[in-house]
C-alpha positions, -999 to +999 in steps of 0.1 A: +498-056+035+484-025+017+502-036-015+486-071-013+451-056-008+456-034-038+467-064-059+436-083-048+414-054-055+429-050-090+423-087-098+388-089-084+359-071-101+339-059-071+310-051-094+305-089-100+305-095-063+279-068-057+257-081-084+259-117-070+251-103-035+221-084-050+208-115-068+211-136-037+192-109-017+165-107-042+161-144-043+158-146-005+133-118-003+112-132-032+113-169-022+081-168-001+062-155-032+079-180-054+070-208-030+034-195-028+031-197-066+046-233-066+021-245-040-008-229-059-001-252-088+001-284-068-024-310-055-032-308-018-011-339-010+019-323-027+013-290-011+015-304+024+042-329+017+073-330+040+099-321+029+083-294+008+079-302-029+095-274-049+083-286-084+056-267-102+025-288-104+000-293-132-031-280-114-027-243-121-059-239-141-080-260-118-067-245-086-071-209-097-106-215-111-116-231-078-102-203-058-119-177-080-153-194-075-151-203-038-138-169-027-162-149-048-130-134-062-147-110-087-167-093-059-139-091-033-115-077-059-140-051-068-146-041-032-108-040-024-102-019-056-129+006-047-117+008-011-080+011-020-085+037-047-110+058-028-089+058+004-057+066-015-071+094-035-090+108-004-059+107+018-037+125-007-064+151-015-070+159+022-033+158+031-024+181+002-050+207+011-041+206+047-004+209+041-011+238+016-032+256+042-006+252+070+024+262+049+011+290+027-017+306+048-001+302+082-034+302+100-036+311+138-027+280+157-015+262+126+015+248+143-006+235+172-031+219+147-002+203+129+012+190+162-022+175+172-023+158+138+011+142+143+000+132+178-026+108+162+003+087+149+009+076+185-025+061+188-026+025+177-054+014+154-071-009+181-075+022+204-094+040+177-114+010+165-143+011+190-151+049+189-147+050+151-171+020+148-196+038+170-195+069+148-199+049+116-228+029+132-246+060+143-246+072+106-260+038+095-230+031+073-223-004+085-218-028+056-214+000+031-185+016+011-188+047+033-177+027+063-148+011+044-134+043+030-144+076+049-127+068+083-094+064+065-095+097+046-072+116+070-035+106+071-011+124+095+019+107+077+008+120+042+001+155+057+036+155+073+054+144+041+036+169+018+041+197+044+078+191+045+080+192+007+058+224+004+082+241+028+110+236+003+091+256-025+111+288-030+093+320-018+103+336-051+081+312-069+052+320-047+058+358-052+060+353-089+027+335-090+011+363-070+025+390-094+011+371-123-023+372-107-026+336-098-052+329-071-043+305-042-065+278-059-047+283-093-013+282-076-022+250-058-034+232-089-011+247-116+021+250-097+022+231-065+006+199-075+028+194-107+059+201-085+047+174-061+041+148-087+069+124-076+060+128-040+023+121-047+033+091-068+053+076-040+025+083-015+000+068-039+019+035-041+025+033-003-011+042+006-026+019-020-007-011-008-013-003+028-051+000+022-052-031+001-037-051+030-063-039+056-080-068+074-092-057+108-114-027+100-132-043+070-138-073+092-155-051+118-177-029+096-189-055+070-214-083+076-224-096+042-202-116+019-209-091-009-191-064+010-160-084+020-126-073+007-098-095-007-082-105+026-115-116+040-124-134+008-094-156+013-108-166+047-138-181+029-115-209+017-107-221+053-131-247+067-152-233+095-149-248+129-115-263+123-130-293+106-108-308+079-075-298+065-074-263+048-069-266+010-036-249+011-031-251-027-064-233-033-056-207-006-022-200-021-038-196-055-061-169-039-031-153-023-013-150-056-044-134-071-045-110-042-009-099-048-013-091-085-032-057-082-007-039-058+021-055-078+006-040-110+003-006-094+039-007-083+051-018-117+032+010-135+044+037-110+078+023-103+098+051-119+079+080-102+079+060-069+117+056-069+122+092-079+099+104-051+120+085-025+156+091-036+157+126-052+176+149-027+151+178-029+122+155-020 
């Protein structure tokens, strides 16, 4: 039996089987996006046909132009971009400074503060929605970029991940920086941040995509169409009051446009993102 298995193994190139399996997995995972693009190029009758029509249609320019105009795409893309970039940079900045203080200054009660920070991960977003809205409303920030961004600037997950990496920095490196006369601020910016580049890159991609996909909080704190974000802009394409069939081909065109910015960020930072996730010392 063992001899037979060895003969089969020698005849079959398992690398080919692995590649076939990977290709099939990629196809299954990417098929929803492929189908979304196909529907975005079709007429409405073809988009809702049963069985589904898997042929690319000829209405790509018309559908995307219609989606861009109806959903006020330029404005909602700008709002989503401002919100996502601001929140991502803000979260990483606050998390890095917090983790730096906890690890290298060891303040009194630092562990307790860190424990309380992690405890916030147990609170679901709906629980925090009303009190956060009350605070934002008391400052008069409703329907502003402050409301969209500032409440998201603190991230327990980012703080935890950066703290865990900072704890792996050799003490000899810290002592050498002190001997060279480096101040804590200089050590933070000249040594610690460059060492954390891959971790920060991975966090940037994750936080950017997470913020880009936010729907509930922007819905609560924005009233005017000029402050709506991408996910809310897509809702402009759905007939109000349930009257009429939704233009699924136009909606899918808007969805494809909404996917492009985070996809571009992932493509640009792909190498650093992967290194930040798989390198053993990270």
